C-alpha positions as CSV (number, residue, x, y, z in Angstrom):
1,X,-0.8,12.2,-7.6
2,X,-2.6,9.1,-6.4
3,X,-5.9,10.5,-7.9
4,X,-4.1,10.9,-11.2
5,X,-3.1,7.3,-11.0
6,X,-6.7,6.2,-10.4
7,X,-7.9,8.3,-13.3
8,X,-5.3,6.7,-15.6
9,X,-6.3,3.2,-14.4
10,X,-10.0,4.0,-15.1
11,X,-8.9,5.4,-18.5
12,X,-7.4,1.9,-19.3
13,X,-10.5,0.0,-18.0
14,X,-12.3,-0.4,-21.4
15,X,-9.2,-1.7,-23.0
16,X,-8.7,-4.2,-20.2
17,X,-12.3,-5.4,-20.3
18,X,-12.7,-5.5,-24.1
19,X,-9.3,-7.0,-25.0
20,X,-8.2,-8.7,-21.8
21,X,-5.2,-6.5,-21.5
22,X,-3.6,-5.9,-18.1
23,X,-5.1,-9.2,-16.8
24,X,-8.6,-8.3,-17.9
25,X,-11.2,-7.8,-15.2
26,X,-9.4,-10.2,-12.8
27,X,-6.1,-8.3,-13.0
28,X,-7.5,-4.8,-12.9
29,X,-7.0,-4.3,-9.2
30,X,-3.3,-5.2,-9.6
31,X,-3.1,-2.9,-12.6
32,X,-4.7,-0.1,-10.7
33,X,-2.3,-0.5,-7.8
34,X,0.7,-0.4,-10.2
35,X,-0.7,2.6,-11.9
36,X,-1.2,4.5,-8.7
37,X,2.3,3.7,-7.4
38,X,3.9,4.7,-10.7
39,X,1.8,7.9,-10.9
40,X,3.8,9.3,-8.0
41,X,7.2,9.4,-9.6
42,X,5.8,10.2,-13.0
43,X,3.9,13.1,-11.6
44,X,7.0,14.4,-9.9
45,X,8.9,13.9,-13.2
46,X,6.2,15.8,-15.1
47,X,6.3,18.7,-12.6
48,X,10.0,18.8,-12.4
49,X,10.7,18.7,-16.2
50,X,7.7,20.9,-17.2
51,X,7.0,18.5,-20.1
52,X,5.0,15.3,-20.7
53,X,7.7,13.8,-22.9
54,X,9.7,12.2,-20.1
55,X,6.5,10.5,-18.9
56,X,5.6,9.5,-22.5
57,X,9.1,8.0,-23.0
58,X,8.8,6.1,-19.7
59,X,5.3,4.8,-20.6
60,X,6.6,3.5,-24.0
61,X,9.7,2.0,-22.4
62,X,7.5,0.3,-19.7
63,X,5.2,-1.2,-22.4
64,X,8.0,-2.4,-24.6
65,X,9.9,-4.0,-21.6
66,X,6.7,-5.8,-20.5
67,X,6.1,-7.0,-24.1
68,X,9.6,-8.3,-24.3
69,X,9.4,-10.2,-21.0
70,X,6.1,-11.8,-22.0
71,X,7.5,-12.7,-25.4
72,X,10.5,-14.3,-23.9
73,X,8.4,-16.3,-21.4
74,X,6.0,-17.3,-24.2
75,X,8.7,-18.7,-26.5
76,X,10.6,-20.5,-23.7
77,X,10.2,-24.3,-24.1
């Protein structure tokens, strides 16, 4: 499960380096840690449900919630 998290972190590396997402190169270690930690319950969910859809819904929800938090922080005076 942890190896799966590392693979997903590496998968996101070009996006992080090219566009500065996930904190860019400086934040990539933090992003990798979060990805590895989240890979454990997501792997369990995938194995338990037999489908990737719960994980896809979680991923989308995670991204939307982070975008909302950053948007609220950005518009706060």
